[in-house]
C-alpha positions as CSV (number, residue, x, y, z in Angstrom):
1,M,116.9,115.0,-132.8
2,E,114.5,117.6,-134.0
3,N,113.8,121.1,-132.9
4,N,116.3,120.8,-130.0
5,K,114.3,117.9,-128.6
6,I,115.7,114.4,-128.2
7,N,113.6,111.5,-129.3
8,V,113.2,108.8,-126.7
9,L,111.7,105.4,-127.5
10,F,110.5,103.0,-124.8
11,V,110.3,99.4,-125.8
12,C,108.6,96.5,-124.1
13,G,107.2,93.1,-125.1
14,M,103.8,94.3,-126.2
15,G,104.3,98.1,-126.4
16,M,101.4,98.8,-124.1
17,G,101.5,98.6,-120.3
18,T,105.2,98.5,-119.3
19,S,106.5,100.9,-121.8
20,T,103.6,103.3,-121.3
21,M,104.2,103.4,-117.5
22,A,107.9,104.0,-118.2
23,E,107.2,106.7,-120.7
24,I,105.0,108.7,-118.3
25,G,107.4,108.5,-115.4
26,V,110.5,109.4,-117.4
27,K,108.8,112.2,-119.3
28,N,107.9,113.9,-116.0
29,N,111.4,113.6,-114.7
30,L,113.0,114.8,-117.9
31,N,110.8,117.9,-117.6
32,K,112.2,118.5,-114.1
33,L,115.7,118.2,-115.5
34,H,114.9,120.8,-118.2
35,I,115.4,118.3,-121.0
36,S,113.2,118.7,-124.1
37,A,112.1,115.3,-125.4
38,N,109.6,113.7,-127.7
39,V,108.7,110.3,-126.2
40,Q,107.0,107.3,-127.7
41,H,106.5,103.7,-126.7
42,T,106.3,100.6,-128.8
43,S,106.6,96.8,-128.8
44,L,109.8,94.9,-129.5
45,G,108.3,93.8,-132.8
46,Q,107.6,97.3,-134.0
47,M,110.9,98.8,-132.7
48,E,112.6,98.6,-136.1
49,S,110.1,101.0,-137.7
50,L,110.9,103.7,-135.1
51,R,114.6,102.9,-134.6
52,E,115.9,105.6,-137.0
53,W,113.7,108.2,-135.3
54,A,115.0,107.5,-131.8
55,D,118.0,109.2,-130.3
56,V,117.8,107.1,-127.1
57,V,116.1,103.7,-126.8
58,V,115.0,102.5,-123.3
59,I,114.4,98.8,-123.4
60,L,113.6,96.2,-120.7
61,K,116.7,94.3,-119.8
62,N,115.2,90.9,-120.5
63,L,114.5,92.0,-124.1
64,F,117.9,93.6,-124.6
65,N,119.6,90.4,-125.7
66,Q,117.0,90.1,-128.6
67,I,118.3,93.2,-130.4
68,T,121.6,94.1,-132.0
69,V,123.0,97.4,-131.0
70,K,124.0,99.5,-134.0
71,E,127.0,101.7,-134.0
72,G,126.2,105.2,-132.6
73,E,123.0,104.1,-130.9
74,F,122.2,104.9,-127.3
75,I,120.4,101.9,-125.8
76,L,119.5,101.9,-122.1
77,P,118.5,98.5,-120.8
78,V,116.4,98.9,-117.6
79,V,115.2,96.5,-114.9
80,N,112.8,98.7,-113.0
81,V,110.6,100.7,-115.4
82,M,109.0,102.5,-112.4
83,D,112.3,104.2,-111.7
84,G,111.5,107.3,-113.8
85,K,114.0,109.4,-111.9
86,G,116.8,107.0,-112.4
87,I,116.1,106.4,-116.1
88,A,115.8,110.2,-116.7
89,A,119.2,110.7,-114.9
90,R,120.8,108.1,-117.3
91,I,119.2,109.9,-120.3
92,E,120.5,113.2,-118.9
93,E,124.1,111.9,-119.0
94,I,123.6,111.0,-122.7
95,V,122.1,114.4,-123.4
96,I,124.9,116.4,-121.7
97,Q,127.5,114.5,-123.7
98,H,125.8,114.1,-127.1
99,F,122.7,116.3,-127.3
100,P,123.4,119.4,-125.2
101,E,121.1,121.6,-127.2
102,A,118.1,119.6,-125.7
103,K,118.9,120.7,-122.2
104,G,117.6,124.0,-121.0
105,S,118.5,125.9,-117.9
């Protein structure tokens, strides 16, 4: 977390289409929930280089079994990347419990 913003990383197979669509939809919904966030997308292969930066990682469920969750990480496997509202709500739960300074009023 930096400057009272959470860092959210979206991971898909190639790091282009799917994660980009998810990033846009979720970012809009996080704004509506008054959650300050830096968002970025990447491929599964490039995930490791950004893993330390991320407070929350959103990953396609079919890729989830290809990673090892580290202690203290917040990983959200998702099926429907177009459900920006639902994904943002799950991120909000994590923010409220672990990063409350990222949520405004």
